[in-house]
C-alpha positions as CSV (number, residue, x, y, z in Angstrom):
1,M,-38.5,37.7,-16.9
2,A,-37.5,35.8,-19.9
3,P,-37.9,32.2,-20.2
4,Q,-33.8,32.4,-20.3
5,D,-33.6,34.1,-17.2
6,T,-35.8,31.9,-15.2
7,K,-33.7,29.5,-16.2
8,N,-30.4,30.8,-15.4
9,E,-31.5,31.9,-12.0
10,M,-33.3,27.9,-11.6
11,I,-29.8,26.8,-12.5
12,A,-27.9,29.2,-10.0
13,Q,-30.0,28.2,-7.4
14,I,-29.4,24.4,-8.3
15,V,-25.6,24.6,-8.4
16,S,-25.7,27.1,-5.3
17,A,-27.1,24.3,-2.9
18,Y,-25.1,21.6,-4.4
19,A,-22.1,23.6,-3.8
20,A,-22.6,24.0,-0.2
21,R,-22.2,20.2,0.5
22,P,-18.7,19.7,2.3
23,D,-18.2,16.8,0.1
24,V,-17.8,18.4,-3.3
25,S,-15.1,19.5,-5.3
26,A,-15.1,22.6,-7.8
27,A,-14.9,20.0,-10.6
28,D,-18.2,18.6,-9.4
29,I,-19.8,22.0,-9.3
30,A,-18.2,22.6,-12.6
31,E,-19.8,19.2,-14.4
32,L,-23.1,19.5,-12.6
33,T,-22.9,23.3,-14.4
34,L,-22.2,21.9,-17.8
35,K,-25.0,19.2,-17.8
36,L,-27.4,21.7,-16.5
37,T,-27.1,24.4,-19.0
38,Q,-26.4,22.2,-22.1
39,G,-29.2,22.3,-24.2
40,I,-30.9,24.9,-22.6
41,G,-32.2,27.8,-24.8
42,A,-32.6,27.7,-28.7
43,D,-29.6,28.7,-29.6
44,A,-27.4,25.9,-27.4
45,A,-25.8,23.6,-29.0
46,P,-26.8,20.0,-29.6
47,A,-24.5,18.1,-27.1
48,A,-21.7,15.8,-28.6
49,A,-21.0,12.7,-27.9
50,E,-19.8,11.8,-24.9
51,E,-17.2,10.0,-23.4
52,P,-16.5,9.0,-20.0
53,A,-14.3,11.6,-18.5
54,P,-10.9,10.2,-17.1
55,P,-11.0,9.8,-13.1
56,L,-9.7,13.0,-11.4
57,A,-6.6,12.7,-9.2
58,F,-7.7,12.7,-6.0
59,E,-6.3,15.9,-4.2
60,A,-5.2,15.6,-0.2
61,A,-7.4,18.4,1.7
62,K,-5.6,20.8,3.9
63,P,-6.2,19.4,7.8
64,A,-8.3,21.8,9.9
65,I,-5.2,20.8,12.9
66,P,-2.2,19.5,12.3
67,I,-2.1,15.5,11.8
68,E,0.6,15.9,14.7
69,K,-2.0,16.9,17.0
70,A,-5.1,15.2,16.1
71,V,-4.7,12.3,18.4
72,T,-4.1,13.1,22.1
73,D,-4.7,10.5,24.9
74,S,-8.5,11.7,25.5
75,K,-9.9,12.4,22.7
76,V,-9.6,12.4,18.6
77,Y,-9.9,15.3,16.6
78,C,-11.7,15.5,13.1
79,L,-9.5,16.8,9.9
80,C,-12.5,18.2,8.3
81,C,-13.6,20.5,11.2
82,G,-11.1,20.6,14.5
83,K,-13.8,19.0,16.7
84,G,-12.4,16.4,19.3
85,F,-14.5,13.2,20.2
86,K,-13.7,10.3,21.5
87,M,-14.8,8.5,18.4
88,L,-14.8,9.7,15.0
89,K,-17.1,7.3,13.0
90,R,-20.1,8.6,13.5
91,H,-19.3,12.4,13.2
92,L,-17.7,11.8,10.1
93,G,-20.8,10.1,8.8
94,A,-23.1,12.3,9.9
95,E,-21.6,15.8,9.2
96,H,-19.3,15.4,6.5
97,G,-20.5,12.0,4.5
98,L,-17.5,10.0,5.1
99,T,-16.6,6.4,5.9
100,E,-13.5,5.7,7.9
101,A,-11.4,4.4,4.5
102,E,-12.8,8.0,2.6
103,Y,-11.9,10.1,5.5
104,R,-8.3,8.4,5.5
105,A,-7.8,8.9,2.0
106,K,-8.6,12.5,1.6
107,F,-6.1,13.3,4.5
108,N,-3.7,10.7,3.1
109,L,-3.6,9.0,6.7
110,P,-2.4,5.3,7.0
111,E,-4.9,2.4,7.8
112,D,-3.8,2.2,11.3
113,F,-4.5,5.9,12.1
114,P,-7.2,5.5,15.1
115,L,-10.4,7.4,15.1
116,V,-11.0,6.3,18.4
117,A,-8.9,7.9,21.7
118,P,-6.5,5.7,23.0
119,D,-8.0,6.2,26.7
120,Y,-11.5,5.3,25.5
121,S,-10.2,2.6,23.6
122,A,-8.4,1.0,26.6
123,M,-11.2,1.8,29.5
124,K,-13.5,-0.1,26.7
125,A,-10.9,-3.0,26.0
126,K,-10.7,-3.1,30.1
127,T,-14.7,-3.4,30.5
128,A,-14.6,-6.4,27.8
129,K,-12.3,-8.4,29.7
130,K,-13.7,-7.9,33.2
131,L,-16.6,-9.1,31.3
132,G,-15.1,-12.2,30.1
133,L,-16.2,-11.5,26.3
134,G,-13.3,-12.5,23.6
135,R,-12.7,-16.0,25.4
136,Y,-12.8,-19.1,23.9
137,E,-13.7,-21.8,26.3
138,R,-14.2,-25.0,24.9
139,A,-17.7,-26.6,26.3
140,K,-15.8,-29.8,27.8
141,A,-18.0,-32.9,25.9
142,D,-19.0,-36.1,28.0
143,P,-16.9,-38.9,26.5
144,V,-19.2,-41.1,24.3
145,E,-19.6,-44.8,25.4
């Protein structure tokens, strides 16, 4: 096998592994491929002085389920994969590599779009109130004599 073929196979493996990530766009894959192939082989042209690429416009992703059905009383459904949860924060980070803000931006969701099921949120609030959390009571100071 020629050295050029080996290099091309290695590039293909790298790009394939990168493309398998859920947070990678087609533009990211093309950019990586271009970076890896520049300068490989004796016949490759030298890389031109690079100017910073203009930022790409963020395209809204197509949700796995309709946004109107993403929140029920007992569950919040992930728009990336369609799975239902009580809270999405951990799932978004672990499975999709997204923060809450990135998730909302990806699907053009408003800032107040719930990422916690309403019933679960109400139950947590009720428990906190029952335990006396969130109350601020000033300690009565002894008068200074």
